[in-house]
BATOR-630086 format. One line per 5 residues: number of its first residue (from 1); their letters; for each residue x, y, z of N, C-alpha, C, CB. Coordinates in steps of 0.001 Angstrom, whole numbers. Glycine has a CB too. Layout:
REM BATOR-630086
NUM) a) X/Y/Z/X/Y/Z/X/Y/Z/X/Y/Z ~ ...
REM end
This chain:
REM BATOR-630086
1) maalv) 743/-1032/-347/-15/326/-117/1005/1365/196/-1107/260/1111 ~ 330/2594/-368/1311/3358/-756/772/4034/560/1420/4057/-2313 ~ 1812/5179/742/1809/6313/2145/534/6814/1532/3312/7731/2431 ~ -427/7314/2809/-1567/8262/2586/-1949/9657/3347/-2609/7491/2764 ~ -1331/10019/2902/-1474/11730/3781/-2534/12943/3482/-63/12613/3485
6) tqtle) -3244/13280/5072/-4020/14291/4320/-3606/15770/5052/-5764/13915/4410 ~ -4233/16979/4690/-3297/17956/5400/-4835/19074/5480/-1517/18588/4275 ~ -4379/19326/6688/-5494/20267/7319/-5429/21838/8347/-6149/19261/8179 ~ -5102/22828/7530/-4562/24175/8189/-6176/24942/8906/-3652/25371/6667 ~ -5905/25029/9943/-6568/25560/10937/-6140/26848/10891/-6416/24935/12156
11) piyde) -6714/27790/10944/-6621/29731/11253/-6397/29379/13454/-9240/31102/10512 ~ -6476/29618/13937/-6127/29879/15198/-6831/31763/15688/-4238/29624/15160 ~ -8232/32224/16016/-8236/33181/16207/-7403/33768/17863/-9548/33311/15886 ~ -7334/34496/17967/-5984/35294/19150/-6425/36407/19180/-4226/35474/18725 ~ -7759/36869/19596/-8629/37855/20026/-7321/39068/20712/-9922/37084/21265
16) gkgrd) -7667/40176/20416/-7193/41407/20269/-5473/41306/19698/-7435/42151/21755 ~ -4829/40543/19684/-3299/40748/19627/-2885/40622/17767/-2428/39288/20761 ~ -3620/40564/17172/-3555/40690/15453/-2675/40088/14783/-3341/41942/14927 ~ -2099/39085/15180/-1097/38180/14822/-1884/36948/14104/-223/37749/16141 ~ -1871/36459/12859/-2783/35319/12930/-1412/34289/13087/-3979/35089/11428
21) kfklt) -2469/33384/13760/-2170/31994/14134/-1963/30471/13386/-3050/31852/14848 ~ -1677/29750/13504/-2426/28796/12617/-2434/26781/13250/-1454/29064/10893 ~ -3259/26359/13076/-2386/24777/12940/-2773/24095/12028/-2467/23753/14060 ~ -1541/23176/11465/-1755/22434/10317/-931/20925/10777/-1114/23323/8871 ~ -2352/20095/10226/-2352/18547/10769/-2100/18029/9554/-3750/17868/11506
26) fdwts) -1019/16986/9400/-715/15757/8444/-1204/14825/9553/1036/15487/7818 ~ -3097/13937/8944/-2779/12349/8827/-2040/11499/8256/-3468/11852/8542 ~ -1343/11017/8386/-1142/9806/7951/-1064/8068/8260/-412/10114/7686 ~ -848/7585/6778/-874/6205/7171/369/5913/6109/-2481/5311/6966 ~ 1408/4874/6994/2371/4697/6304/2654/3763/5445/3053/4733/6872
31) htdgs) 3116/3580/4322/3729/2206/3338/4416/1262/4181/4922/2631/2111 ~ 4004/195/3008/4745/-738/4385/5808/-1244/4498/4246/-1798/4746 ~ 6759/-327/3992/8005/-402/4472/7787/1157/5806/9327/-258/2901 ~ 7067/1126/6248/6780/1636/7080/7664/3262/6986/6955/632/8139 ~ 7180/3768/5878/7428/5418/5144/5964/6024/5357/7898/5433/3117
36) vsgfs) 6729/7531/5241/5567/8491/4878/6340/10104/4017/4629/8911/6662 ~ 6402/9760/3092/7096/10712/2374/6549/10929/819/8557/10278/2416 ~ 7388/11977/71/7302/12388/-1099/5401/13571/-1193/7498/10691/-2108 ~ 5284/14623/-88/4472/15266/-405/5166/16495/460/3084/14686/-212 ~ 4451/17788/636/4831/18576/1196/3461/19674/891/6286/18811/807
41) tddgt) 4151/20724/1994/2655/21725/2124/2204/22383/764/2892/23157/3243 ~ 3359/22263/-544/2734/22695/-1831/1706/21715/-2302/3789/22871/-2922 ~ 1157/20592/-1712/897/20081/-1921/-711/19969/-1312/1813/19563/-1907 ~ -1067/20854/-172/-1887/20893/604/-2508/22707/-159/-1180/20578/2309 ~ -3497/22210/-337/-4791/24199/-130/-5580/23959/960/-6392/24732/-1697
46) fitqa) -5520/25280/662/-6481/25957/2101/-7466/27453/1580/-5034/26650/3648 ~ -8723/26864/1061/-9785/27491/135/-8861/27229/-1254/-10239/29347/537 ~ -8429/28374/-1354/-7724/28179/-2617/-6366/28220/-3285/-8164/28771/-3144 ~ -5900/28696/-2067/-4422/28696/-2007/-3561/27871/-1224/-4077/29787/-1687 ~ -1814/27548/-1818/-1290/26368/-1549/-984/27018/-33/-15/25762/-2624
51) iskil) -1023/26155/609/-969/26252/2291/599/26636/2112/-1399/24557/3419 ~ 1799/26518/1314/2995/27123/1736/3237/28375/1281/4012/26414/1436 ~ 2271/28852/563/2161/30882/353/1727/31222/1587/831/31718/-924 ~ 530/30563/2192/-195/31053/3121/686/31018/4745/-1566/30186/3007 ~ 1779/30381/4686/2491/30009/5817/3996/30947/5760/2687/28277/5775
56) kgkei) 4183/31172/4225/5551/31881/3752/5696/33230/4980/5370/32573/1805 ~ 6751/33238/5271/7305/34609/6411/6578/33920/8182/6141/36815/5742 ~ 5459/32809/8220/5435/33198/9742/6498/32212/10599/3778/32995/10370 ~ 6087/31869/11795/7416/30957/12344/6657/29813/13271/8709/32018/13445 ~ 6991/28761/12585/6910/27988/13349/7192/28057/14855/7422/27315/12844
61) vgaec) 6322/27147/15752/6730/27438/17013/6574/26257/17890/6030/28565/17510 ~ 5827/25232/17257/6155/23847/18205/5624/23050/16954/5180/23546/20001 ~ 5477/21493/17711/4995/20397/16897/4786/19403/18194/6134/19848/15587 ~ 3424/18402/17250/3272/17501/18003/3364/16128/17476/2257/17737/18545 ~ 3414/14861/17925/3413/13795/16808/2667/12925/17657/4910/13174/16177
66) tpgat) 1086/12391/17042/495/11362/18260/415/10445/17113/-1135/11725/19304 ~ 142/9142/17380/368/7588/16983/-1274/7667/16956/1341/6279/18249 ~ -1870/6859/16059/-3361/6688/15406/-3364/5511/16016/-3699/6697/13683 ~ -5175/5292/15153/-5546/3874/15754/-4775/3190/15430/-6680/3238/15487 ~ -4380/2553/14587/-3130/1504/14037/-1919/1776/14363/-2963/1385/12611
71) tptad) -1549/1639/16262/-436/2164/16467/629/2361/15604/-92/1668/17249 ~ 1434/3049/15561/3185/2772/14751/3876/2035/15537/4282/4143/14506 ~ 4797/1718/15036/5993/1068/16157/6336/2151/17014/7517/485/15447 ~ 6833/1970/18362/7312/2713/19030/9085/2886/18451/6943/2189/20443 ~ 9221/4389/18740/10043/4936/18588/10205/5140/16977/10918/4380/19326
76) ydvvi) 9299/5291/16052/9282/5762/14790/10167/7199/14772/7744/5904/14340 ~ 10311/8049/13383/10804/9067/13782/10214/10059/12916/12148/8997/13843 ~ 10388/11287/13123/9787/12367/12492/10373/13186/12133/9055/12879/12982 ~ 10565/13752/10817/11668/14819/10387/10204/16086/9689/13203/13924/8795 ~ 10749/17236/9686/10173/17756/9151/11592/19198/8528/8819/17922/10097
81) ndang) 11628/18910/7508/12348/19276/6415/11980/21339/5899/11753/17918/5131 ~ 12746/21599/5623/12168/23586/5253/12551/23161/3614/13624/25580/6230 ~ 12957/23984/3120/13069/24371/1862/14142/23786/951/13187/25634/1921 ~ 14852/23871/2155/16591/23804/1845/17078/22389/2279/17589/25058/2848 ~ 15825/21569/2954/16052/20043/2969/16663/20223/4926/17592/19334/1352
86) vdlfg) 16654/21216/5306/17196/21399/6877/15665/20498/7856/17401/23701/7362 ~ 15831/19218/8585/15246/19456/9720/15100/20558/10772/15577/18733/10152 ~ 13813/21393/10585/13816/22616/11313/13439/22265/13232/12506/23664/10422 ~ 13114/20772/13484/13391/20335/14442/14371/19337/15265/12671/20212/14453 ~ 15915/19676/14091/17103/19257/14355/17117/17308/14878/17598/20433/15569
91) galgd) 16079/17087/14684/16529/15560/15833/15325/15310/16583/17935/15829/17218 ~ 15165/16200/17064/14091/16430/18283/13352/15439/18115/13199/17726/18348 ~ 12016/15365/17010/10795/14673/16853/11553/13049/16198/9576/15694/15657 ~ 12402/12654/16506/12894/11410/16501/12150/10243/17846/14554/11718/16644 ~ 12692/8972/17775/12187/7660/18546/10495/8336/19250/13657/7103/20096
96) csatv) 9437/8481/18469/8359/8951/18507/7571/7945/19474/7885/9171/17157 ~ 6789/7881/20146/6191/6725/21225/5085/6244/20338/5549/7334/22895 ~ 4880/5078/20419/3689/4188/20107/2190/4724/21048/4215/2466/20570 ~ 2358/4791/22009/822/5346/23033/1012/6719/23798/419/4122/24491 ~ 1327/7336/23130/1544/8761/23469/2561/10026/22813/1912/8604/24701
101) tktsf) 1820/11045/22899/2058/12522/22460/3397/13027/22088/1659/13378/23494 ~ 4449/13264/21473/4850/13611/21529/6173/15119/21401/4439/12920/21545 ~ 5953/15817/22283/5946/17596/21734/7767/17833/21326/5303/19063/23531 ~ 7778/18985/20396/8507/19547/20290/8522/20895/20000/8925/19015/19820 ~ 9862/21795/20064/10161/22865/19886/11177/22998/18691/10512/23298/21042
106) pfdat) 11228/24163/17326/12279/23869/16871/13669/23689/17836/12338/24758/15964 ~ 14252/23267/16791/15842/23468/17493/16690/22881/16514/16161/22645/19066 ~ 18428/23464/16513/19224/23769/15557/20083/23106/15557/19580/24780/15474 ~ 19859/22108/16650/21314/21427/17495/21702/22028/18574/22655/21438/16728 ~ 21765/23565/18746/22227/24361/20205/21177/24372/20925/22733/25894/20155
111) vygsk) 20207/25460/20063/19004/25994/20706/17589/25934/20066/19262/27309/20936 ~ 17024/25949/21096/15253/25608/20930/14748/27045/20611/14317/24918/22591 ~ 13945/27365/19709/13114/28520/19233/12517/28323/18010/13843/29709/19126 ~ 11674/29251/17502/10687/29824/16745/12084/29626/15200/9975/31763/17502 ~ 10942/29057/13900/12229/29167/12964/10792/29988/11599/13375/26978/12463
116) iitga) 11505/30769/10648/10689/31445/9793/10664/30597/8558/11149/32862/9563 ~ 9279/30570/8101/9207/29998/6965/9550/30580/5571/8131/29642/6983 ~ 9695/29671/4817/10356/30394/3652/10201/29741/2363/11802/30557/3874 ~ 9413/28718/2805/8999/27921/1267/8520/26352/1646/10606/27795/33 ~ 8445/25447/976/7304/24180/1838/7846/23530/2646/6633/23003/1060
121) ltpvv) 7194/22798/3398/7580/22081/4659/7534/20833/4005/6632/22236/6029 ~ 8100/19417/4056/8244/18071/4160/8224/17496/5217/9132/17707/3712 ~ 7216/17246/5228/7209/16225/6892/8052/14719/5926/4715/15648/7852 ~ 8625/13751/7141/8916/12645/6334/8508/11542/8141/10985/12728/5350 ~ 7833/10348/7958/7912/9431/9102/8381/8374/8281/6559/9130/9994
126) snagd) 9539/7737/9504/10007/6548/8854/9990/5710/10246/11565/6699/7972 ~ 10426/4163/9784/10140/3069/10922/9158/3226/12053/11335/2825/11611 ~ 8104/2774/10903/6484/3691/11932/5931/2186/11673/5098/5601/10941 ~ 6050/1055/10655/5756/-33/11018/4382/254/9373/5349/-234/13032 ~ 4283/-1112/9046/3820/-1455/7711/1755/-1437/8121/4741/-3378/7149
131) tktgs) 1544/-394/7572/642/680/7256/-309/1020/8390/-128/336/6047 ~ 698/1662/9140/470/2129/10469/-594/3910/10341/2329/2273/11240 ~ -1159/4378/11281/-1672/5531/11500/-963/6523/12337/-2783/5309/11943 ~ -979/8107/12044/-508/8739/13081/-716/10387/12507/1079/8176/13451 ~ -409/11203/13447/-745/12651/12801/499/13301/13252/-2233/13502/13366
136) ivlff) 832/14066/13063/2317/15750/13172/1217/16873/13088/3909/16098/11229 ~ 1281/17669/13955/295/18753/14027/1793/19990/14283/-1186/18490/15586 ~ 1064/21083/13200/2127/22408/13419/2170/23142/14261/2152/23281/12667 ~ 2667/24308/14187/1890/25372/15205/2303/26397/14448/2303/25520/16912 ~ 2448/27349/14260/2384/28698/13437/1971/30174/14521/1012/28428/12113
141) e) 2932/30502/13766/2422/32039/14379/2931/33863/13231/3537/32085/16345
REM end
């Protein structure tokens, strides 16, 4: 079976702050080899615009990786690559649990902190097991 992914972008209303915030959810089902890849925010749309265009210039501030109903193999790995192929979480989303949500902030190998989005984001899941499910939620300000 080929990997399947749906993308859902939701605005988060921040009363009185005047800043647009967003929650982007990737619901995934892994390929028979345990991987999920080959898609990016260029492939998803919100209303009529590519998700990449809406998020460009925003800051990514956090992520959650949650196992689905068909639980992935323990210690599966998630990478969120930016337009240059750099993992925005610097490996901090590795070894995700098969039973609980893992959260992290962007990390550059020395410091945690938000990162500016300059183009498409490409999530990659590996070692999840044959046709397992889960979700990745990214938060933007």
